[in-house]
C-alpha positions, 0 to 999 in steps of 0.5 A: 486343597493342595497337599505334598502329594501334588508335587514331585522332586525331580533329582537327576533321573529320579522323581521323588516324593518331596519329603526327606527324613533328616540324618539324626545320629547316633543311629537315631536315623536308623537304616530301617527308617531310611529304608522306609523313606526310600520304599515310599518314594522319598529320601531317608538319611543314615548318619555317620556320627560315631560310625565305629560305635554304630558298627559295633552295636549293629554288626558285632564289630569291636572297633571301640573296644580295640581303640580303648585297649590301645590307649588304656595306659596312655594319658596323653589325649593327643595320641588317642587316634582312630585307626583309619582302616577300622574307621573305613571298615565301619563306615563301609559296612553301615552304608553297604548294609543299607544300600543292599537292602534298599527297595522302592523308588526312593534314595538313601543319603548319608549325613556327614558331619564336618565337626567330628574333629577326631584328632585329625579332622581332614584325614578322618573326614576323607576316610568317611567320605570315600568309604561312603562312596565306595559303599554305593551311597545315593547321596552325601549331605554335608552337615555341621560345618562349612565343608569348604575343603570336603569336595576337594577330598573326593574330587578324584573319586570315580563316583564324585560326579554321579553321587548326589551332593548337598550341603546344610546351611542356615544362611545365604552367607554360608552357602556362598562360602561353600559354592566358592569351594564347589566352583574350584572342584567344578561340582555344584551341589545338587541340593541345599538344605536350609535349616532354620532356627526351630530345628533340633540338635545343633543350630547354625545360629547364635543367641539371637536365633529367635530373631530369624525365620526359616521362610525369610532365609529360604526366600533369600536363597531362592532369589540368589539362586534364580539371580545367578541361574544356579540349578540347585534344589532348595530344601527347607528344614526345621519346624515343619510339623505338618504336611500343610507346613511342607506344602507352603514351602513347595508353593513358593519354590522349594523342591522338597522339605526335610523333617525329623522330629516327628520320626523320633517316636516311630518304631523304626527310630533308634531311640530307646522306647523310654526316650520316645515316651519322654518326647511324647510327655514333653511340655513346651517349657521343656524344649530349650536351647542351651550351650551345653555342647562342647562344639561351641554351637547352641543345641535344642533339646529337652531340659529333662535330658540326663546329659545336663547333669553330667559328672562323667569322666571324658570317654576319649580313649573309647570315643574321642570324636570331639578331640582336636589335634592337641587332644583338647575338647571344651568338656575336657577343660570343664571337667578338669576344672570341676571338683570331683563328684560335682556336676560339670557346669555348662558343658556335657561329654557329647560322645558319652551322652550321645552314645547312650542316647541321653541327649534328647535333641528335638525340634521346637515343636516336640511338645506337640508329638503327643497330639500325633498319637493316642494313649496306650494301655500302659499309661504312655503313648502308642508308637507310630510306624514310619510309614504312617508318619510319612504318609501323613505328611504326604497327604495331610491337608489344612494342618490335619494330623492322622492319628493311628488306629 
């Protein structure tokens, strides 16, 4: 019987277990989680979402407080700018810490979000990308946007042609847009993550998301790449809950698969223990898709997420990752139009709630997480190790899930 362990992803000089752990921010995909994936021969991601805050918590820096103090008396949000030097230091510190600790045959990639506007989207994106390259990151996975300018920002970097590059898309059309930009930089991506409608967090689909199937999108992209003789690895993502789910994609031409939801309940994951138990307890009805994100994209999360009853004043002086050049954000507008003391209808302060892990984003099959473990002695569920989940994906057959001892 076929299983994931019968395949390997040949990426340059590397021969990898074809399993990628997706980049969940803010420090949900911790370096500890990524290090385990690399040790076991796969690919792990860290995320650059809210890099300054992550650095403050991990390394005792004070970038967020410094920004807050600079603008404490300032009411004009268009002035709440990030210090490029601090942003670079935060990104570089996080990447180097992960790369310096890496052991094993696998790799560590960084998930880089384009839609972190940060009042100066282009310059802050360039700082984050170049700092990651300077820090020795093995690969850059470009997410949350079309990234048609991103390669141009780093094409003069000495590691531009050595680092592994990938893009997350949800359609062939999005991939074509990126490939046109890549051709101008004469640098094709090494891989494309094809994220389907059952993925967690922000989705690349509209209200008709349920009409799409990951399998169909993957087949269309594989056919396109074969037709144009483009040697780009295809990595399906979203709703791949068992090793058997993963193997079926490899049988039809995928190079690897990307997974995330099952790793949210591991000890290495950055979510608080109480949140992990909320994932275990979730019912199918509690997994919802809504438009609460101020980005304009739909999000999949648990309906029990505290962020969905938001009364918080925008925390732009402290964070401000979603502010555009004019200092605007959909949550800011909604909050200003809402009577004080009332919940803001339909939107949440993404920066605040993500920083406090109060937005329980998850994949479609999160309600099945309770079936991957056993009850504990405190009335909850046993947390799993990242190694346990990784090996279960790698060796599982016939949709069987290995329970912990």
